ROSEKOL-806258 format. One record per residue (C-alpha): residue number from 1; residue in one letter; x, z, y. Coordinates in steps of 0.02 Angstrom, whole numbers, plus 50000, padded with zeros to 5 digits. Layout:
N
nr: NUM | rest: A | u: X | w: Z | v: Y
...
//
This chain:
374
nr: 1 | rest: M | u: 49879 | w: 50698 | v: 51900
nr: 2 | rest: Y | u: 49877 | w: 50845 | v: 51756
nr: 3 | rest: R | u: 49971 | w: 50710 | v: 51638
nr: 4 | rest: L | u: 50124 | w: 50692 | v: 51767
nr: 5 | rest: C | u: 50116 | w: 50878 | v: 51802
nr: 6 | rest: A | u: 50150 | w: 50896 | v: 51602
nr: 7 | rest: L | u: 50268 | w: 50766 | v: 51575
nr: 8 | rest: S | u: 50379 | w: 50840 | v: 51731
nr: 9 | rest: L | u: 50384 | w: 51012 | v: 51660
nr: 10 | rest: V | u: 50434 | w: 50934 | v: 51496
nr: 11 | rest: M | u: 50575 | w: 50826 | v: 51560
nr: 12 | rest: L | u: 50629 | w: 50958 | v: 51692
nr: 13 | rest: I | u: 50644 | w: 51066 | v: 51542
nr: 14 | rest: A | u: 50752 | w: 50937 | v: 51437
nr: 15 | rest: T | u: 50867 | w: 50907 | v: 51556
nr: 16 | rest: G | u: 50906 | w: 51073 | v: 51626
nr: 17 | rest: A | u: 50988 | w: 51029 | v: 51784
nr: 18 | rest: A | u: 50822 | w: 50968 | v: 51873
nr: 19 | rest: C | u: 50826 | w: 51132 | v: 51943
nr: 20 | rest: D | u: 50958 | w: 51090 | v: 52063
nr: 21 | rest: R | u: 50907 | w: 50919 | v: 52117
nr: 22 | rest: K | u: 51029 | w: 50912 | v: 52258
nr: 23 | rest: K | u: 51170 | w: 50899 | v: 52140
nr: 24 | rest: S | u: 51106 | w: 50774 | v: 52026
nr: 25 | rest: T | u: 51150 | w: 50600 | v: 52034
nr: 26 | rest: P | u: 51095 | w: 50444 | v: 51956
nr: 27 | rest: I | u: 51142 | w: 50402 | v: 51784
nr: 28 | rest: F | u: 51165 | w: 50234 | v: 51713
nr: 29 | rest: I | u: 51187 | w: 50154 | v: 51541
nr: 30 | rest: P | u: 51343 | w: 50055 | v: 51527
nr: 31 | rest: P | u: 51318 | w: 49871 | v: 51514
nr: 32 | rest: P | u: 51315 | w: 49786 | v: 51361
nr: 33 | rest: K | u: 51497 | w: 49762 | v: 51285
nr: 34 | rest: E | u: 51531 | w: 49583 | v: 51239
nr: 35 | rest: E | u: 51603 | w: 49649 | v: 51053
nr: 36 | rest: G | u: 51539 | w: 49591 | v: 50904
nr: 37 | rest: P | u: 51414 | w: 49444 | v: 50860
nr: 38 | rest: S | u: 51345 | w: 49337 | v: 51001
nr: 39 | rest: Y | u: 51149 | w: 49269 | v: 51022
nr: 40 | rest: E | u: 51061 | w: 49132 | v: 51054
nr: 41 | rest: I | u: 50875 | w: 49117 | v: 51075
nr: 42 | rest: E | u: 50771 | w: 48948 | v: 51032
nr: 43 | rest: L | u: 50601 | w: 48929 | v: 51102
nr: 44 | rest: Q | u: 50478 | w: 48806 | v: 51015
nr: 45 | rest: P | u: 50289 | w: 48793 | v: 51058
nr: 46 | rest: V | u: 50167 | w: 48819 | v: 50946
nr: 47 | rest: T | u: 50001 | w: 48782 | v: 51024
nr: 48 | rest: P | u: 49924 | w: 48770 | v: 51206
nr: 49 | rest: L | u: 49806 | w: 48868 | v: 51264
nr: 50 | rest: A | u: 49709 | w: 48951 | v: 51413
nr: 51 | rest: A | u: 49834 | w: 49051 | v: 51523
nr: 52 | rest: A | u: 49789 | w: 49238 | v: 51593
nr: 53 | rest: R | u: 49664 | w: 49278 | v: 51461
nr: 54 | rest: Q | u: 49649 | w: 49423 | v: 51337
nr: 55 | rest: T | u: 49723 | w: 49327 | v: 51181
nr: 56 | rest: H | u: 49776 | w: 49408 | v: 51015
nr: 57 | rest: V | u: 49892 | w: 49344 | v: 50887
nr: 58 | rest: A | u: 49920 | w: 49409 | v: 50734
nr: 59 | rest: V | u: 50023 | w: 49347 | v: 50553
nr: 60 | rest: D | u: 49940 | w: 49403 | v: 50384
nr: 61 | rest: T | u: 50031 | w: 49455 | v: 50243
nr: 62 | rest: L | u: 50016 | w: 49272 | v: 50160
nr: 63 | rest: G | u: 50100 | w: 49203 | v: 50332
nr: 64 | rest: N | u: 49950 | w: 49117 | v: 50411
nr: 65 | rest: L | u: 49969 | w: 49120 | v: 50586
nr: 66 | rest: C | u: 49804 | w: 49198 | v: 50678
nr: 67 | rest: W | u: 49749 | w: 49193 | v: 50857
nr: 68 | rest: L | u: 49603 | w: 49208 | v: 50959
nr: 69 | rest: Q | u: 49566 | w: 49210 | v: 51149
nr: 70 | rest: E | u: 49419 | w: 49323 | v: 51216
nr: 71 | rest: S | u: 49272 | w: 49226 | v: 51328
nr: 72 | rest: D | u: 49192 | w: 49261 | v: 51458
nr: 73 | rest: R | u: 49035 | w: 49191 | v: 51363
nr: 74 | rest: G | u: 49052 | w: 49322 | v: 51226
nr: 75 | rest: D | u: 49072 | w: 49192 | v: 51089
nr: 76 | rest: D | u: 49240 | w: 49209 | v: 51016
nr: 77 | rest: T | u: 49294 | w: 49128 | v: 50859
nr: 78 | rest: M | u: 49477 | w: 49159 | v: 50778
nr: 79 | rest: F | u: 49595 | w: 49015 | v: 50729
nr: 80 | rest: I | u: 49702 | w: 48992 | v: 50590
nr: 81 | rest: M | u: 49863 | w: 48888 | v: 50543
nr: 82 | rest: G | u: 49937 | w: 48902 | v: 50379
nr: 83 | rest: D | u: 50079 | w: 48788 | v: 50303
nr: 84 | rest: D | u: 50013 | w: 48622 | v: 50356
nr: 85 | rest: K | u: 50019 | w: 48702 | v: 50540
nr: 86 | rest: V | u: 49882 | w: 48609 | v: 50582
nr: 87 | rest: P | u: 49745 | w: 48744 | v: 50664
nr: 88 | rest: H | u: 49566 | w: 48776 | v: 50614
nr: 89 | rest: A | u: 49417 | w: 48888 | v: 50661
nr: 90 | rest: A | u: 49412 | w: 49029 | v: 50542
nr: 91 | rest: D | u: 49261 | w: 49112 | v: 50484
nr: 92 | rest: L | u: 49284 | w: 49264 | v: 50605
nr: 93 | rest: S | u: 49183 | w: 49246 | v: 50746
nr: 94 | rest: T | u: 49074 | w: 49346 | v: 50881
nr: 95 | rest: G | u: 48895 | w: 49255 | v: 50791
nr: 96 | rest: R | u: 48968 | w: 49304 | v: 50624
nr: 97 | rest: I | u: 49027 | w: 49471 | v: 50659
nr: 98 | rest: C | u: 48831 | w: 49508 | v: 50731
nr: 99 | rest: D | u: 48762 | w: 49445 | v: 50590
nr: 100 | rest: S | u: 48872 | w: 49582 | v: 50475
nr: 101 | rest: L | u: 48800 | w: 49697 | v: 50602
nr: 102 | rest: G | u: 48619 | w: 49647 | v: 50559
nr: 103 | rest: V | u: 48590 | w: 49594 | v: 50724
nr: 104 | rest: S | u: 48579 | w: 49413 | v: 50743
nr: 105 | rest: G | u: 48598 | w: 49325 | v: 50947
nr: 106 | rest: G | u: 48720 | w: 49444 | v: 51014
nr: 107 | rest: T | u: 48880 | w: 49416 | v: 51115
nr: 108 | rest: G | u: 49037 | w: 49513 | v: 51126
nr: 109 | rest: N | u: 49220 | w: 49493 | v: 51116
nr: 110 | rest: I | u: 49354 | w: 49532 | v: 50963
nr: 111 | rest: Q | u: 49458 | w: 49644 | v: 51058
nr: 112 | rest: S | u: 49595 | w: 49666 | v: 50919
nr: 113 | rest: L | u: 49684 | w: 49589 | v: 50771
nr: 114 | rest: A | u: 49797 | w: 49678 | v: 50662
nr: 115 | rest: P | u: 49864 | w: 49621 | v: 50484
nr: 116 | rest: A | u: 49792 | w: 49725 | v: 50324
nr: 117 | rest: R | u: 49840 | w: 49707 | v: 50124
nr: 118 | rest: G | u: 49813 | w: 49548 | v: 50035
nr: 119 | rest: G | u: 49801 | w: 49463 | v: 50183
nr: 120 | rest: D | u: 49663 | w: 49533 | v: 50253
nr: 121 | rest: L | u: 49650 | w: 49561 | v: 50458
nr: 122 | rest: Y | u: 49574 | w: 49727 | v: 50554
nr: 123 | rest: F | u: 49479 | w: 49688 | v: 50694
nr: 124 | rest: Y | u: 49379 | w: 49778 | v: 50825
nr: 125 | rest: F | u: 49236 | w: 49713 | v: 50895
nr: 126 | rest: L | u: 49134 | w: 49757 | v: 51042
nr: 127 | rest: G | u: 48969 | w: 49679 | v: 51116
nr: 128 | rest: S | u: 48770 | w: 49694 | v: 51156
nr: 129 | rest: K | u: 48602 | w: 49628 | v: 51128
nr: 130 | rest: G | u: 48507 | w: 49665 | v: 51272
nr: 131 | rest: R | u: 48517 | w: 49857 | v: 51309
nr: 132 | rest: Q | u: 48588 | w: 49881 | v: 51109
nr: 133 | rest: T | u: 48783 | w: 49927 | v: 51110
nr: 134 | rest: L | u: 48861 | w: 49826 | v: 50974
nr: 135 | rest: A | u: 49023 | w: 49879 | v: 50921
nr: 136 | rest: C | u: 49128 | w: 49908 | v: 50737
nr: 137 | rest: L | u: 49291 | w: 49914 | v: 50669
nr: 138 | rest: G | u: 49300 | w: 49786 | v: 50537
nr: 139 | rest: I | u: 49396 | w: 49691 | v: 50404
nr: 140 | rest: Y | u: 49400 | w: 49500 | v: 50377
nr: 141 | rest: S | u: 49471 | w: 49397 | v: 50247
nr: 142 | rest: N | u: 49571 | w: 49241 | v: 50272
nr: 143 | rest: K | u: 49556 | w: 49202 | v: 50084
nr: 144 | rest: T | u: 49368 | w: 49228 | v: 50041
nr: 145 | rest: G | u: 49299 | w: 49214 | v: 50234
nr: 146 | rest: R | u: 49206 | w: 49395 | v: 50204
nr: 147 | rest: I | u: 49170 | w: 49512 | v: 50340
nr: 148 | rest: R | u: 49156 | w: 49693 | v: 50306
nr: 149 | rest: V | u: 49113 | w: 49821 | v: 50417
nr: 150 | rest: L | u: 49202 | w: 49975 | v: 50409
nr: 151 | rest: A | u: 49143 | w: 50078 | v: 50544
nr: 152 | rest: D | u: 48986 | w: 50037 | v: 50655
nr: 153 | rest: A | u: 48914 | w: 50077 | v: 50835
nr: 154 | rest: K | u: 48827 | w: 50227 | v: 50787
nr: 155 | rest: T | u: 48979 | w: 50296 | v: 50671
nr: 156 | rest: L | u: 49103 | w: 50252 | v: 50806
nr: 157 | rest: M | u: 49009 | w: 50354 | v: 50957
nr: 158 | rest: A | u: 49008 | w: 50506 | v: 50853
nr: 159 | rest: E | u: 49187 | w: 50511 | v: 50776
nr: 160 | rest: T | u: 49284 | w: 50442 | v: 50907
nr: 161 | rest: G | u: 49193 | w: 50584 | v: 51036
nr: 162 | rest: L | u: 49160 | w: 50442 | v: 51171
nr: 163 | rest: G | u: 48963 | w: 50432 | v: 51123
nr: 164 | rest: P | u: 48877 | w: 50311 | v: 51230
nr: 165 | rest: S | u: 49022 | w: 50286 | v: 51333
nr: 166 | rest: I | u: 49089 | w: 50168 | v: 51197
nr: 167 | rest: A | u: 49008 | w: 50024 | v: 51286
nr: 168 | rest: L | u: 49126 | w: 50037 | v: 51422
nr: 169 | rest: A | u: 49293 | w: 50068 | v: 51312
nr: 170 | rest: R | u: 49425 | w: 49939 | v: 51244
nr: 171 | rest: G | u: 49467 | w: 49951 | v: 51056
nr: 172 | rest: N | u: 49637 | w: 49929 | v: 50989
nr: 173 | rest: V | u: 49686 | w: 49904 | v: 50809
nr: 174 | rest: I | u: 49873 | w: 49913 | v: 50768
nr: 175 | rest: S | u: 49939 | w: 49913 | v: 50577
nr: 176 | rest: H | u: 50112 | w: 49930 | v: 50483
nr: 177 | rest: G | u: 50151 | w: 49947 | v: 50297
nr: 178 | rest: N | u: 50000 | w: 50058 | v: 50232
nr: 179 | rest: S | u: 49944 | w: 50132 | v: 50402
nr: 180 | rest: Y | u: 49830 | w: 50083 | v: 50530
nr: 181 | rest: W | u: 49786 | w: 50147 | v: 50712
nr: 182 | rest: L | u: 49592 | w: 50131 | v: 50800
nr: 183 | rest: W | u: 49632 | w: 50179 | v: 50985
nr: 184 | rest: V | u: 49477 | w: 50171 | v: 51083
nr: 185 | rest: R | u: 49492 | w: 50216 | v: 51274
nr: 186 | rest: H | u: 49415 | w: 50187 | v: 51447
nr: 187 | rest: T | u: 49466 | w: 50263 | v: 51623
nr: 188 | rest: D | u: 49392 | w: 50428 | v: 51554
nr: 189 | rest: A | u: 49415 | w: 50470 | v: 51387
nr: 190 | rest: S | u: 49509 | w: 50398 | v: 51241
nr: 191 | rest: A | u: 49529 | w: 50421 | v: 51057
nr: 192 | rest: L | u: 49675 | w: 50385 | v: 50942
nr: 193 | rest: H | u: 49649 | w: 50389 | v: 50747
nr: 194 | rest: R | u: 49787 | w: 50365 | v: 50620
nr: 195 | rest: L | u: 49702 | w: 50299 | v: 50475
nr: 196 | rest: R | u: 49762 | w: 50236 | v: 50302
nr: 197 | rest: A | u: 49719 | w: 50076 | v: 50203
nr: 198 | rest: V | u: 49706 | w: 50168 | v: 50034
nr: 199 | rest: D | u: 49564 | w: 50280 | v: 50104
nr: 200 | rest: I | u: 49461 | w: 50113 | v: 50135
nr: 201 | rest: P | u: 49309 | w: 50147 | v: 49998
nr: 202 | rest: A | u: 49256 | w: 49997 | v: 49888
nr: 203 | rest: S | u: 49095 | w: 50006 | v: 49997
nr: 204 | rest: G | u: 49024 | w: 50098 | v: 50162
nr: 205 | rest: F | u: 49090 | w: 50159 | v: 50306
nr: 206 | rest: I | u: 49241 | w: 50241 | v: 50312
nr: 207 | rest: A | u: 49284 | w: 50416 | v: 50392
nr: 208 | rest: V | u: 49366 | w: 50410 | v: 50554
nr: 209 | rest: E | u: 49349 | w: 50579 | v: 50638
nr: 210 | rest: P | u: 49477 | w: 50657 | v: 50499
nr: 211 | rest: G | u: 49625 | w: 50544 | v: 50567
nr: 212 | rest: R | u: 49599 | w: 50594 | v: 50751
nr: 213 | rest: L | u: 49750 | w: 50642 | v: 50832
nr: 214 | rest: N | u: 49777 | w: 50772 | v: 50947
nr: 215 | rest: V | u: 49916 | w: 50676 | v: 51047
nr: 216 | rest: R | u: 50005 | w: 50814 | v: 51166
nr: 217 | rest: I | u: 50185 | w: 50853 | v: 51248
nr: 218 | rest: Q | u: 50239 | w: 51015 | v: 51198
nr: 219 | rest: G | u: 50074 | w: 51088 | v: 51146
nr: 220 | rest: H | u: 50003 | w: 51009 | v: 51304
nr: 221 | rest: P | u: 49862 | w: 50880 | v: 51281
nr: 222 | rest: V | u: 49893 | w: 50709 | v: 51354
nr: 223 | rest: D | u: 49756 | w: 50572 | v: 51384
nr: 224 | rest: L | u: 49804 | w: 50402 | v: 51339
nr: 225 | rest: T | u: 49656 | w: 50324 | v: 51463
nr: 226 | rest: S | u: 49770 | w: 50209 | v: 51590
nr: 227 | rest: P | u: 49746 | w: 50025 | v: 51569
nr: 228 | rest: D | u: 49933 | w: 50019 | v: 51608
nr: 229 | rest: Y | u: 49986 | w: 50108 | v: 51436
nr: 230 | rest: A | u: 50026 | w: 49993 | v: 51266
nr: 231 | rest: I | u: 50056 | w: 50045 | v: 51090
nr: 232 | rest: A | u: 50164 | w: 49974 | v: 50959
nr: 233 | rest: P | u: 50197 | w: 50011 | v: 50768
nr: 234 | rest: A | u: 50371 | w: 50131 | v: 50762
nr: 235 | rest: G | u: 50352 | w: 50137 | v: 50574
nr: 236 | rest: E | u: 50253 | w: 50186 | v: 50448
nr: 237 | rest: D | u: 50207 | w: 50345 | v: 50517
nr: 238 | rest: S | u: 50238 | w: 50332 | v: 50702
nr: 239 | rest: L | u: 50193 | w: 50233 | v: 50870
nr: 240 | rest: F | u: 50273 | w: 50168 | v: 51014
nr: 241 | rest: W | u: 50156 | w: 50214 | v: 51162
nr: 242 | rest: L | u: 50236 | w: 50101 | v: 51317
nr: 243 | rest: D | u: 50202 | w: 50177 | v: 51500
nr: 244 | rest: R | u: 50215 | w: 50014 | v: 51608
nr: 245 | rest: T | u: 50169 | w: 50122 | v: 51765
nr: 246 | rest: E | u: 50325 | w: 50236 | v: 51756
nr: 247 | rest: S | u: 50445 | w: 50113 | v: 51643
nr: 248 | rest: M | u: 50449 | w: 50246 | v: 51500
nr: 249 | rest: L | u: 50447 | w: 50219 | v: 51314
nr: 250 | rest: Y | u: 50384 | w: 50363 | v: 51196
nr: 251 | rest: R | u: 50359 | w: 50393 | v: 51036
nr: 252 | rest: V | u: 50209 | w: 50478 | v: 50936
nr: 253 | rest: D | u: 50213 | w: 50541 | v: 50766
nr: 254 | rest: A | u: 50107 | w: 50561 | v: 50630
nr: 255 | rest: N | u: 50036 | w: 50713 | v: 50693
nr: 256 | rest: G | u: 50005 | w: 50669 | v: 50875
nr: 257 | rest: Y | u: 50165 | w: 50735 | v: 50943
nr: 258 | rest: V | u: 50251 | w: 50634 | v: 51096
nr: 259 | rest: S | u: 50442 | w: 50638 | v: 51111
nr: 260 | rest: L | u: 50527 | w: 50539 | v: 51240
nr: 261 | rest: H | u: 50619 | w: 50367 | v: 51162
nr: 262 | rest: K | u: 50688 | w: 50290 | v: 51314
nr: 263 | rest: S | u: 50680 | w: 50287 | v: 51483
nr: 264 | rest: L | u: 50669 | w: 50113 | v: 51537
nr: 265 | rest: V | u: 50683 | w: 50125 | v: 51754
nr: 266 | rest: G | u: 50803 | w: 49998 | v: 51801
nr: 267 | rest: L | u: 50746 | w: 49863 | v: 51697
nr: 268 | rest: P | u: 50611 | w: 49730 | v: 51768
nr: 269 | rest: I | u: 50420 | w: 49778 | v: 51779
nr: 270 | rest: A | u: 50383 | w: 49626 | v: 51664
nr: 271 | rest: L | u: 50422 | w: 49708 | v: 51492
nr: 272 | rest: S | u: 50339 | w: 49657 | v: 51345
nr: 273 | rest: L | u: 50300 | w: 49797 | v: 51212
nr: 274 | rest: P | u: 50429 | w: 49837 | v: 51096
nr: 275 | rest: A | u: 50428 | w: 49779 | v: 50910
nr: 276 | rest: R | u: 50548 | w: 49816 | v: 50784
nr: 277 | rest: D | u: 50657 | w: 49691 | v: 50689
nr: 278 | rest: V | u: 50703 | w: 49695 | v: 50505
nr: 279 | rest: Q | u: 50888 | w: 49798 | v: 50550
nr: 280 | rest: G | u: 50783 | w: 49933 | v: 50640
nr: 281 | rest: R | u: 50828 | w: 49870 | v: 50814
nr: 282 | rest: V | u: 50694 | w: 49880 | v: 50949
nr: 283 | rest: L | u: 50654 | w: 49688 | v: 51048
nr: 284 | rest: I | u: 50592 | w: 49706 | v: 51215
nr: 285 | rest: F | u: 50567 | w: 49546 | v: 51313
nr: 286 | rest: A | u: 50600 | w: 49574 | v: 51507
nr: 287 | rest: G | u: 50537 | w: 49451 | v: 51615
nr: 288 | rest: D | u: 50611 | w: 49388 | v: 51781
nr: 289 | rest: S | u: 50511 | w: 49522 | v: 51905
nr: 290 | rest: P | u: 50560 | w: 49678 | v: 52017
nr: 291 | rest: K | u: 50644 | w: 49813 | v: 51946
nr: 292 | rest: S | u: 50572 | w: 49985 | v: 51912
nr: 293 | rest: D | u: 50633 | w: 50139 | v: 52001
nr: 294 | rest: V | u: 50591 | w: 50320 | v: 51985
nr: 295 | rest: K | u: 50432 | w: 50373 | v: 51998
nr: 296 | rest: N | u: 50417 | w: 50565 | v: 51980
nr: 297 | rest: L | u: 50521 | w: 50706 | v: 51977
nr: 298 | rest: S | u: 50541 | w: 50692 | v: 51786
nr: 299 | rest: Q | u: 50629 | w: 50548 | v: 51785
nr: 300 | rest: I | u: 50769 | w: 50603 | v: 51923
nr: 301 | rest: N | u: 50908 | w: 50653 | v: 51778
nr: 302 | rest: L | u: 50850 | w: 50521 | v: 51668
nr: 303 | rest: P | u: 50969 | w: 50367 | v: 51617
nr: 304 | rest: R | u: 50943 | w: 50217 | v: 51712
nr: 305 | rest: V | u: 50959 | w: 50063 | v: 51615
nr: 306 | rest: R | u: 51084 | w: 49926 | v: 51706
nr: 307 | rest: V | u: 51103 | w: 49753 | v: 51636
nr: 308 | rest: T | u: 51211 | w: 49622 | v: 51727
nr: 309 | rest: V | u: 51141 | w: 49478 | v: 51627
nr: 310 | rest: P | u: 51025 | w: 49370 | v: 51734
nr: 311 | rest: F | u: 50826 | w: 49380 | v: 51699
nr: 312 | rest: P | u: 50725 | w: 49337 | v: 51592
nr: 313 | rest: A | u: 50820 | w: 49407 | v: 51454
nr: 314 | rest: L | u: 50769 | w: 49481 | v: 51283
nr: 315 | rest: L | u: 50845 | w: 49656 | v: 51266
nr: 316 | rest: M | u: 50918 | w: 49743 | v: 51099
nr: 317 | rest: F | u: 50912 | w: 49920 | v: 51083
nr: 318 | rest: D | u: 51009 | w: 49973 | v: 50932
nr: 319 | rest: Q | u: 51003 | w: 50160 | v: 50921
nr: 320 | rest: N | u: 51102 | w: 50217 | v: 51100
nr: 321 | rest: A | u: 51174 | w: 50038 | v: 51106
nr: 322 | rest: L | u: 51093 | w: 49900 | v: 51209
nr: 323 | rest: R | u: 51138 | w: 49709 | v: 51197
nr: 324 | rest: A | u: 51057 | w: 49586 | v: 51320
nr: 325 | rest: I | u: 51032 | w: 49415 | v: 51295
nr: 326 | rest: G | u: 51008 | w: 49325 | v: 51452
nr: 327 | rest: R | u: 50913 | w: 49165 | v: 51515
nr: 328 | rest: E | u: 51060 | w: 49064 | v: 51489
nr: 329 | rest: K | u: 51084 | w: 49095 | v: 51286
nr: 330 | rest: F | u: 50898 | w: 49019 | v: 51282
nr: 331 | rest: H | u: 50873 | w: 48850 | v: 51216
nr: 332 | rest: L | u: 50716 | w: 48797 | v: 51299
nr: 333 | rest: Y | u: 50585 | w: 48645 | v: 51251
nr: 334 | rest: P | u: 50524 | w: 48509 | v: 51399
nr: 335 | rest: G | u: 50406 | w: 48580 | v: 51515
nr: 336 | rest: V | u: 50418 | w: 48764 | v: 51467
nr: 337 | rest: S | u: 50449 | w: 48882 | v: 51645
nr: 338 | rest: L | u: 50554 | w: 49025 | v: 51570
nr: 339 | rest: Q | u: 50591 | w: 49113 | v: 51743
nr: 340 | rest: A | u: 50387 | w: 49108 | v: 51748
nr: 341 | rest: M | u: 50335 | w: 49175 | v: 51575
nr: 342 | rest: R | u: 50257 | w: 49340 | v: 51542
nr: 343 | rest: I | u: 50243 | w: 49405 | v: 51382
nr: 344 | rest: G | u: 50156 | w: 49550 | v: 51329
nr: 345 | rest: E | u: 50194 | w: 49564 | v: 51138
nr: 346 | rest: L | u: 50319 | w: 49498 | v: 51024
nr: 347 | rest: I | u: 50223 | w: 49485 | v: 50827
nr: 348 | rest: A | u: 50358 | w: 49449 | v: 50688
nr: 349 | rest: D | u: 50333 | w: 49323 | v: 50590
nr: 350 | rest: P | u: 50444 | w: 49375 | v: 50421
nr: 351 | rest: R | u: 50433 | w: 49219 | v: 50315
nr: 352 | rest: D | u: 50483 | w: 49122 | v: 50466
nr: 353 | rest: R | u: 50606 | w: 49264 | v: 50511
nr: 354 | rest: S | u: 50542 | w: 49224 | v: 50703
nr: 355 | rest: W | u: 50450 | w: 49307 | v: 50833
nr: 356 | rest: L | u: 50275 | w: 49229 | v: 50924
nr: 357 | rest: A | u: 50216 | w: 49256 | v: 51086
nr: 358 | rest: Y | u: 50082 | w: 49212 | v: 51206
nr: 359 | rest: D | u: 50148 | w: 49158 | v: 51378
nr: 360 | rest: N | u: 50030 | w: 49237 | v: 51513
nr: 361 | rest: N | u: 50088 | w: 49127 | v: 51635
nr: 362 | rest: S | u: 50076 | w: 48961 | v: 51538
nr: 363 | rest: G | u: 49940 | w: 49006 | v: 51403
nr: 364 | rest: E | u: 50084 | w: 48912 | v: 51284
nr: 365 | rest: L | u: 50094 | w: 49005 | v: 51113
nr: 366 | rest: I | u: 50276 | w: 49009 | v: 51084
nr: 367 | rest: R | u: 50391 | w: 49035 | v: 50926
nr: 368 | rest: M | u: 50553 | w: 49128 | v: 50972
nr: 369 | rest: R | u: 50709 | w: 49106 | v: 50853
nr: 370 | rest: I | u: 50853 | w: 49226 | v: 50869
nr: 371 | rest: S | u: 51043 | w: 49165 | v: 50803
nr: 372 | rest: E | u: 51193 | w: 49242 | v: 50794
nr: 373 | rest: R | u: 51337 | w: 49157 | v: 50841
nr: 374 | rest: E | u: 51514 | w: 49236 | v: 50798
//
């Protein structure tokens, strides 16, 4: 409730006209013009996975495709696919992480993967053995199979401020360039830390607490506890914060200051996290689902997006311009159901100039290629 009030205050001030709501009318972003290049999208299957499961996908800086799915048994294993296009089990697993923590026989889930320098991967793990909570931020080498714990449960409990309740939290690692972020939260508390790869010591644990961000809007603190929140890199020093409940996209800078990036009101509610391409455009996959509407007073005078192409669609935001690639522009492979597709995240594959996505509905890991047509 406090967060809603804070956001309302900021947006009402920003729009000015909100104080006279009787005279306010909906503002629409015009449909995209068909000037300039048109686009087509080709979908290709990568590998079948279990449907409707927490799935984490990353492409390391060597071009290897890595993925894992959180298991109910707490015995996760990461898989890797290189140039040979043959997937095989990697050495990053629940068992090996527990061994690295000095607690053999523990169970738990690898809750996040993110690319690091030199082909390494950041990961976040949460598990237990008996009544002992096991948690860690770590780094894994695809070249050597080495697992290094950067921060263990004791360190994380103290430096995130969550204490023993960290056993109830989910952890997420996001990386871009030399920066990486650790986001740990449950329904009552959250902690967001911006860290730098250059600050990782040669041995021992890292210092997490100095990188903690005081997330705020106009000086008012904002919590990041809702399960409907998601974050993604927006550049070297900033993050996108997607509020799926209210269909709002914010930007969080390196100091924790939050600003409105775009209102997504008027778009389908089934939106992927935003992803930036090499041209700086922001891409969002919009599934075929009901469209969002105004949820609170702060949104009354904000622009509402109106797209005329049929959904599902891939949306391209280029500064203030919007181009939508509708479902008629998708080239499908046999057996795929575009209409039912639900994608939570687009992962760039720089070497292949394509995007990878997990379809939560079918369980398929998909490669998406966008081509330009004059």
